[in-house]
C-alpha positions as CSV (number, residue, x, y, z in Angstrom):
1,Y,0.0,0.0,0.0
2,Y,2.8,2.5,1.0
3,S,4.8,1.8,-2.1
4,I,1.8,2.4,-4.4
5,L,1.1,5.7,-2.6
6,T,4.7,6.7,-2.8
7,L,4.8,5.8,-6.5
8,F,1.6,7.9,-7.1
9,I,3.0,10.9,-5.3
10,F,6.3,10.9,-7.2
11,T,4.5,10.4,-10.5
12,S,2.2,13.3,-9.8
13,C,5.1,15.6,-9.0
14,A,7.0,14.5,-12.1
15,I,4.0,15.2,-14.3
16,S,3.5,18.6,-12.7
17,L,7.1,19.6,-13.1
18,G,7.1,18.5,-16.7
19,N,4.0,20.7,-17.5
20,Q,5.3,23.7,-15.7
21,N,6.1,25.7,-18.8
22,S,3.8,24.2,-21.4
23,Y,1.5,27.2,-21.7
24,P,2.5,30.0,-24.1
25,E,3.1,33.4,-22.5
26,A,0.3,36.0,-23.0
27,K,1.3,38.7,-25.5
28,S,1.0,42.2,-24.5
29,T,-1.6,44.2,-26.6
30,Q,-0.7,47.6,-25.2
31,N,-0.5,49.0,-28.8
32,A,-4.1,47.7,-29.6
33,K,-5.9,50.0,-27.1
34,N,-6.4,53.6,-26.4
35,I,-7.3,55.1,-23.0
36,L,-9.5,58.2,-23.1
37,I,-10.0,60.3,-20.0
38,H,-12.6,63.0,-20.1
39,D,-14.3,65.3,-17.5
40,F,-18.0,64.5,-17.1
41,G,-18.8,68.2,-16.9
42,E,-22.2,69.7,-17.7
43,L,-25.0,67.9,-19.6
44,D,-25.1,68.6,-23.3
45,F,-28.8,67.9,-23.3
46,L,-31.6,67.7,-20.7
47,S,-35.1,66.7,-21.6
48,E,-38.0,69.1,-20.6
49,D,-39.2,66.7,-18.0
50,N,-35.6,66.2,-16.5
51,K,-35.9,62.4,-16.8
52,Y,-33.2,62.1,-19.4
53,G,-29.8,63.8,-19.9
54,R,-26.7,63.2,-21.9
55,V,-23.0,64.1,-22.5
56,V,-21.5,63.4,-25.9
57,I,-17.7,63.1,-26.2
58,E,-15.8,63.2,-29.5
59,A,-13.7,60.0,-29.7
60,P,-11.8,59.9,-33.1
61,S,-10.1,56.6,-31.9
62,I,-13.5,54.9,-32.2
63,T,-13.3,53.9,-35.9
64,K,-15.5,51.7,-38.1
65,N,-13.1,48.8,-37.2
66,I,-13.7,49.4,-33.5
67,V,-17.5,49.6,-34.0
68,S,-17.6,46.4,-36.0
69,G,-15.0,44.3,-34.2
70,G,-13.7,46.0,-31.1
71,T,-15.0,47.1,-27.8
72,V,-15.2,50.1,-25.4
73,I,-15.2,49.7,-21.7
74,G,-16.2,52.7,-19.5
75,Y,-15.5,53.7,-16.0
76,V,-16.4,56.6,-13.7
77,Q,-13.9,58.0,-11.2
78,R,-14.5,57.6,-7.4
79,P,-12.1,60.2,-5.9
80,A,-10.1,59.5,-2.9
81,N,-11.4,60.4,0.5
82,E,-10.4,59.7,4.1
83,E,-11.9,56.2,4.0
84,S,-10.9,55.0,0.5
85,P,-8.2,55.6,-2.2
86,E,-9.2,56.8,-5.7
87,R,-10.8,54.0,-7.7
88,W,-12.7,53.5,-10.9
89,S,-16.2,51.9,-11.1
90,Q,-17.3,50.3,-14.3
91,L,-20.3,51.7,-16.2
92,P,-23.2,51.3,-16.2
93,Q,-24.1,52.6,-12.8
94,F,-27.3,52.7,-10.9
95,N,-27.1,55.8,-8.6
96,L,-29.2,55.4,-5.5
97,S,-27.4,58.0,-3.4
98,Q,-29.7,60.9,-4.1
99,E,-33.5,61.3,-3.8
100,N,-33.9,60.5,-7.5
101,P,-32.5,57.1,-8.4
102,T,-30.7,57.4,-11.8
103,Y,-29.3,54.9,-14.3
104,V,-26.1,56.0,-16.0
105,Y,-24.9,54.1,-19.0
106,F,-22.9,54.8,-22.2
107,S,-23.1,53.8,-25.9
108,F,-20.6,54.4,-28.7
109,S,-20.5,54.8,-32.4
110,E,-17.9,55.9,-34.9
111,G,-16.2,59.0,-33.5
112,I,-18.4,59.4,-30.4
113,I,-19.2,58.2,-26.9
114,R,-22.6,59.1,-25.4
115,I,-23.1,59.0,-21.7
116,S,-26.8,58.9,-20.8
117,L,-28.6,59.5,-17.5
118,Q,-32.2,58.2,-17.1
119,S,-34.6,58.5,-14.2
120,E,-38.3,58.1,-13.4
121,T,-38.1,61.4,-11.6
122,S,-35.1,63.6,-12.4
123,V,-31.5,63.2,-13.5
124,I,-30.4,66.6,-12.1
125,D,-29.1,65.3,-8.7
126,A,-27.1,62.6,-10.5
127,A,-25.7,65.1,-13.1
128,D,-24.6,67.4,-10.2
129,Y,-22.9,64.4,-8.5
130,F,-21.1,63.3,-11.6
131,K,-20.1,66.8,-13.1
132,D,-16.8,66.9,-11.3
133,K,-15.9,63.3,-11.9
134,K,-13.7,61.9,-14.6
135,L,-14.7,59.3,-17.1
136,K,-12.2,56.7,-18.4
137,F,-12.8,54.7,-21.6
138,I,-10.6,51.9,-22.8
139,V,-10.9,51.4,-26.6
140,R,-9.7,48.0,-27.9
141,K,-9.3,46.7,-31.4
């Protein structure tokens, strides 16, 4: 029994050591992405009922090739405070911190990124909250 167990342990170790470098190293794709950082700022458009607002950002790095076969990932800045370091939260966001719950999301097309805010009541509180935040978009081919 002990010799079979010992043989099994040695065989397992030998197989593990033999496979240690059998996977190819991941290639860096740093040159295949752009990082865009933009201030949220003021809304470009606000509906009459205040239930929808948007900010449109020009993004020349979003080409037809990106639209058809790439991707854009968006984040909103969470500035540092006494309790937490600066961090980035991925969009979309559902903002419940004000009286008027608001959904914040983005869409993209060739040359633009549109950040939209939507609420059943009003997007004004959320727009005020986000106006001094930065947005980060990672564009990948």
